[in-house]
C-alpha positions as CSV (number, residue, x, y, z in Angstrom):
1,M,5.9,-95.6,24.3
2,M,7.5,-93.6,27.2
3,F,6.8,-90.1,25.5
4,S,3.7,-90.9,24.1
5,W,1.9,-89.6,27.2
6,L,3.0,-85.8,26.5
7,L,1.3,-85.8,23.4
8,I,-2.0,-87.1,25.0
9,Y,-1.4,-84.9,28.1
10,L,-1.4,-82.0,25.7
11,L,-4.8,-83.1,24.2
12,Y,-6.6,-83.4,27.4
13,R,-5.1,-80.5,29.1
14,I,-4.8,-77.5,27.0
15,T,-8.3,-76.0,26.8
16,E,-10.0,-73.9,24.3
17,P,-7.6,-74.5,21.4
18,Q,-8.3,-72.3,18.2
19,N,-7.0,-72.7,14.7
20,C,-3.3,-71.8,14.1
21,G,-3.4,-69.0,11.5
22,G,0.0,-69.3,9.9
23,W,3.3,-71.0,9.0
24,R,5.3,-69.6,11.3
25,G,4.1,-68.0,14.0
26,T,1.7,-68.6,16.8
27,A,-0.8,-65.9,16.2
28,G,-4.4,-67.7,16.7
29,C,-3.4,-70.7,18.1
30,V,-2.8,-72.5,21.6
31,S,0.9,-73.0,22.4
32,S,3.1,-75.1,24.3
33,T,6.3,-76.5,24.8
34,P,7.0,-80.2,25.9
35,A,8.6,-79.0,29.4
36,Q,5.5,-76.8,30.2
37,A,3.2,-80.0,29.1
38,G,4.7,-82.0,31.8
39,H,7.9,-83.3,29.8
40,P,9.7,-86.1,31.9
41,E,12.2,-84.3,34.3
42,H,15.1,-86.4,33.2
43,V,14.6,-85.7,29.5
44,A,14.1,-82.1,30.1
45,Q,17.1,-81.6,32.2
46,D,19.4,-84.4,31.3
47,L,19.4,-84.7,27.3
48,D,22.5,-83.1,25.8
49,A,21.8,-82.0,22.6
50,D,25.4,-80.7,22.0
51,N,26.9,-84.1,23.0
52,Y,24.1,-86.5,21.5
53,E,26.7,-88.7,20.1
54,T,27.9,-89.8,23.5
55,D,24.6,-88.6,25.6
56,P,23.9,-91.5,28.2
57,C,20.5,-90.1,28.8
58,L,19.7,-90.3,25.0
59,K,21.5,-93.9,24.8
60,E,19.1,-95.2,27.6
61,I,16.3,-93.8,25.8
62,R,17.0,-95.5,22.7
63,R,17.6,-98.8,24.5
64,A,14.4,-98.9,26.5
65,E,12.3,-97.6,23.6
66,N,14.2,-99.8,21.2
67,Y,15.0,-97.1,18.8
68,S,17.3,-99.0,16.9
69,W,17.5,-96.6,13.7
70,M,18.3,-92.9,13.6
71,D,19.4,-90.1,11.2
72,I,19.9,-86.5,11.1
73,I,18.1,-84.1,9.2
74,T,19.1,-80.3,8.6
75,I,16.0,-78.2,7.4
76,H,17.4,-75.0,6.0
77,K,17.4,-73.7,2.2
78,D,21.1,-74.3,2.1
79,K,21.3,-77.8,3.4
80,L,18.2,-79.6,2.6
81,P,17.4,-80.4,-1.1
82,N,14.3,-79.5,-2.7
83,Y,13.7,-77.3,0.2
84,E,10.7,-75.6,-0.7
85,E,8.7,-78.7,-1.6
86,K,9.9,-80.4,1.6
87,I,8.9,-77.8,3.9
88,K,5.4,-77.6,1.9
89,T,5.3,-81.3,2.5
90,F,5.9,-81.0,6.1
91,Y,3.2,-78.7,6.8
92,E,0.4,-80.8,4.9
93,E,-1.6,-82.6,7.5
94,H,-0.9,-86.3,7.3
95,L,-0.4,-89.0,9.7
96,H,1.8,-92.1,9.9
97,L,1.2,-96.0,10.8
98,D,4.2,-95.6,13.3
99,D,5.2,-93.1,16.0
100,E,7.0,-90.1,15.1
101,I,10.1,-89.4,17.3
102,R,12.0,-86.2,17.1
103,Y,14.8,-85.0,19.0
104,I,15.8,-81.2,18.4
105,L,19.8,-80.7,18.1
106,D,19.5,-77.3,17.1
107,G,17.2,-74.5,15.7
108,S,13.5,-74.5,16.3
109,G,10.2,-75.1,14.9
110,Y,6.8,-76.1,15.7
111,F,4.7,-79.5,15.6
112,D,0.7,-79.0,15.1
113,V,-1.4,-81.6,16.2
114,R,-5.2,-82.1,16.4
115,D,-6.8,-82.1,19.9
116,K,-9.6,-84.5,20.8
117,D,-11.9,-82.1,19.5
118,D,-10.3,-81.7,16.0
119,K,-8.7,-78.1,16.7
120,W,-5.0,-77.4,16.3
121,I,-2.4,-77.2,18.8
122,R,0.9,-75.7,18.3
123,I,4.0,-77.2,20.2
124,S,7.0,-74.9,20.1
125,M,10.2,-77.2,19.9
126,E,13.6,-76.2,20.3
127,K,17.2,-77.4,20.9
128,G,17.0,-80.4,23.5
129,D,13.3,-81.2,23.2
130,M,12.3,-84.5,22.3
131,I,8.9,-85.5,21.2
132,T,6.7,-88.6,20.1
133,L,3.7,-88.5,18.0
134,P,1.7,-91.5,18.4
135,A,0.9,-93.4,15.3
136,G,-2.5,-92.2,13.8
137,I,-2.4,-88.6,15.0
138,Y,-3.1,-85.8,12.2
139,H,-0.2,-83.3,12.6
140,R,1.9,-81.1,10.5
141,F,5.4,-79.5,11.1
142,T,6.6,-75.9,10.2
143,L,10.1,-74.0,10.9
144,D,9.7,-70.8,12.7
145,E,10.9,-67.3,11.8
146,N,14.4,-68.5,12.1
147,N,13.8,-71.2,9.0
148,Y,16.4,-73.4,10.4
149,V,16.1,-76.7,12.4
150,K,18.7,-79.8,13.2
151,A,16.7,-82.9,14.4
152,M,17.2,-86.4,15.1
153,R,14.8,-88.8,13.7
154,L,14.1,-92.1,15.6
155,F,12.5,-95.3,14.4
156,V,11.9,-98.7,16.0
157,G,13.3,-101.0,13.2
158,E,13.7,-99.8,9.8
159,P,12.4,-96.4,9.0
160,V,8.9,-96.0,7.2
161,W,8.6,-92.4,5.8
162,T,5.0,-93.0,4.4
163,A,2.6,-90.0,5.3
164,Y,-1.0,-90.5,4.7
165,S,-2.9,-87.3,3.9
166,R,-6.1,-86.4,5.5
167,P,-8.8,-87.9,5.7
168,A,-7.1,-91.3,6.6
169,D,-9.6,-92.1,9.2
170,D,-10.2,-95.8,7.7
171,L,-6.5,-96.8,8.5
172,P,-5.9,-99.1,11.3
173,A,-3.3,-96.8,13.1
174,R,-6.0,-93.9,13.0
175,K,-8.8,-95.9,14.3
176,Q,-6.6,-97.5,17.3
177,Y,-5.5,-93.8,18.2
178,M,-9.0,-92.7,18.1
179,N,-10.4,-95.5,20.2
180,F,-7.2,-94.8,22.7
181,L,-8.6,-91.2,23.0
182,A,-12.3,-92.3,23.9
183,E,-10.9,-94.8,26.4
184,E,-9.2,-92.0,28.0
185,A,-12.3,-89.5,28.0
């Protein structure tokens, strides 16, 4: 995938990651943003979250990456049914069998991902940021202190919502991801 290298870059280029201490802050963890981590220039500068319906850059990314399905999720206590349950679920460490692609249209939050040494890296996501989490990577999501995010979820083909809680090391997607990390080392 075009954006998967972003996450791999983070896993190898951030040194001495530490455990992230809390749900909605950055105390005790290495923090980064997609732009700081080498996010592709045309994405960082050209994606237009305010006009995502007609944004030619987003249209081109969707075409090039074959993101044929999308929806919008708003995570806020007044907008998301079963809000408290959902945010707890999003924060549980898990992986997916497919890439997880998110484009932040408004608000902000954090993706926590495991580095090659199994320590947390916190990635700050805000309006205009897009990220791809590779299939097989352990991760979690939480809101920041603003308690609000509106995000586009993109998929290749029909969406698959299944999350596999840790441990899930025997799944083929996890093995493939770990093999990729080993080859890159």
